[in-house]
C-alpha positions in Angstrom: 8.0 -2.7 -1.9 7.2 -6.3 -1.2 9.6 -9.2 -1.8 8.2 -9.7 -5.4 9.1 -6.1 -6.3 5.4 -5.2 -6.4 4.0 -2.5 -4.1 2.0 -4.2 -1.3 -0.7 -3.0 0.9 -3.1 -2.1 -1.9 -6.7 -3.1 -2.2 -5.7 -5.9 -4.5 -3.2 -7.4 -2.0 -5.6 -7.4 0.9 -8.5 -8.9 -1.0 -10.5 -5.8 -0.4 -11.3 -5.3 -4.1 -13.8 -8.1 -4.0 -15.5 -6.5 -1.1 -15.7 -3.2 -3.1 -17.2 -4.8 -6.2 -19.7 -2.8 -8.1 -22.4 -5.2 -7.1 -23.8 -2.9 -4.4 -25.3 -5.7 -2.4 -21.7 -7.0 -1.8 -20.4 -3.7 -0.5 -19.1 -3.9 3.1 -21.1 -1.3 5.0 -23.7 -0.9 2.3 -27.4 -1.3 3.0 -29.5 -1.5 -0.1 -32.0 0.8 1.6 -29.4 3.6 1.5 -30.4 6.4 -0.9 -28.0 8.7 -2.6 -28.1 11.3 0.3 -27.0 8.6 2.8 -24.2 7.4 0.4 -23.1 11.0 -0.1 -22.9 11.5 3.7 -20.9 8.3 4.1 -18.5 9.5 1.3 -18.1 12.8 3.0 -17.7 11.5 6.6 -15.2 8.9 5.4 -13.0 11.5 3.7 -13.1 13.8 6.7 -12.2 10.9 9.0 -9.3 9.9 6.7 -7.8 13.4 6.7 -8.2 13.7 10.5 -6.4 10.3 11.0 -3.7 11.2 8.5 -3.0 14.4 10.3 -2.5 12.6 13.6 0.4 10.5 12.4 3.9 11.6 13.4 6.6 12.2 10.9 8.3 8.9 12.0 5.0 7.0 11.7 4.4 8.2 8.2 7.3 6.2 6.8 6.8 3.0 8.8 5.9 0.0 6.8 5.0 -3.5 8.0 5.9 -6.6 6.0 6.3 -4.7 2.8 2.9 -3.0 2.9 2.5 0.6 1.9 3.6 3.2 4.5 1.0 5.6 5.9 2.5 8.3 3.6 1.9 6.0 0.5 -1.7 5.4 1.6 -2.3 9.1 2.0 -0.9 9.9 -1.4 -2.9 7.0 -2.9 -6.2 8.3 -1.5 -5.4 11.9 -2.6 -4.7 10.6 -6.1 -7.8 8.4 -6.1 -10.0 11.4 -5.1 -8.8 13.3 -8.1 -9.5 10.3 -10.4 -13.0 9.8 -8.9 -13.7 13.5 -9.3 -13.0 13.2 -13.1 -15.4 10.2 -13.2 -18.1 12.2 -11.4 -17.7 15.2 -13.7 -17.8 13.0 -16.8 -20.9 11.1 -15.5 -22.7 14.4 -14.9 -21.7 16.1 -18.1 -21.4 13.4 -20.8 -23.7 10.7 -22.1 -22.4 7.3 -21.1 -18.7 8.3 -20.8 -16.1 5.6 -20.8 -14.2 5.4 -17.4 -10.4 5.4 -17.8 -9.2 3.0 -15.1 -6.0 3.8 -13.2 -3.4 1.2 -12.1 -2.7 1.9 -8.4 0.4 -0.2 -8.6 2.0 2.2 -11.1 1.2 5.4 -9.2 3.7 5.2 -6.4 6.6 5.1 -8.8 5.2 7.2 -11.6 3.9 9.9 -9.3 7.0 9.9 -7.0 5.4 8.9 -3.7 8.8 8.8 -2.1 9.4 12.5 -2.9 5.9 13.9 -2.2 4.8 15.9 0.8 2.2 14.3 3.0 0.9 17.7 4.0 0.3 18.6 0.3 -1.5 15.3 -0.3 -3.7 15.8 2.8 -4.5 19.3 1.7 -5.2 18.2 -1.9 -7.5 15.4 -0.6 -9.4 17.9 1.6 -9.8 20.4 -1.2 -10.6 17.9 -4.0 -13.1 16.2 -1.7 -14.8 19.5 -0.7 -15.2 20.4 -4.4 -16.4 16.9 -5.4 -18.8 16.8 -2.4 -20.3 20.2 -3.4 -20.8 19.1 -7.0 -22.4 15.9 -5.8 -24.7 17.7 -3.3 -26.1 19.7 -6.2 -26.7 16.6 -8.4 -30.4 16.0 -9.1 -32.2 12.8 -8.1 -32.0 11.7 -11.8 -28.3 12.4 -12.0 -27.6 9.6 -9.5 -28.8 7.1 -12.1 -26.6 8.5 -14.9 -24.5 5.7 -16.5 -20.8 5.5 -17.2 -19.1 2.5 -18.8 -16.1 0.8 -17.1 -14.0 -1.3 -19.5 -14.0 -4.3 -17.2 -17.1 -3.8 -15.1 -19.6 -2.5 -17.6 -22.3 0.0 -16.9 -22.1 1.8 -13.5 -24.3 4.6 -12.1 -23.1 7.7 -10.4 -24.5 6.2 -7.2 -22.3 3.1 -7.6 -19.2 5.3 -8.3 -19.7 7.3 -5.2 -20.4 4.2 -3.1 -17.2 2.6 -4.4 -15.3 5.8 -3.5 -16.8 6.0 0.0 -15.9 2.3 0.7 -12.5 2.8 -0.8 -11.7 5.6 1.5 -13.2 3.8 4.5 -11.2 0.7 3.7 -8.0 2.6 3.8 -8.8 4.3 7.2 -8.1 1.1 9.1 -5.0 0.5 7.0 -3.8 4.0 7.7 -4.3 3.5 11.5 -2.6 0.0 11.5 0.3 1.1 9.3 1.3 4.0 11.6 1.3 1.9 14.8 
């Protein structure tokens, strides 16, 4: 925890949230010419890279934290939890007409979901399994499905393509954090 009592090292603290806004043109690493197949592959490769990087970190490295930022273990738990949250969003977008997205507060998850007491191996395995299922579901989505709309309470209407792009960039943004935290 940081000096203020808040968990540090999240997207909000690093100013990354603005880079990941749902205005696709502002996405870091996003090219407007990318179609849903390219975004899907980016989502998949980012998750695989994250799991591979997480598995490389020593037990000692998992608990290291710099300047009150999240430890590598916390980052791993966060991405595993986020993958589950995004999976629900994908399922709702594909099965419901204009579902309302239920936001999650990443600052509450470390305490509420007991990050200090969780197994990194279980979170990495959960991430790999949840991602594999989400990826399979998304691979089977039709071209029209990628334009399906959900409504976010703060951001308004978002497409399935935007949700997957947000997730891909979210994972990718945390890969560097994971590497730097465990040094």
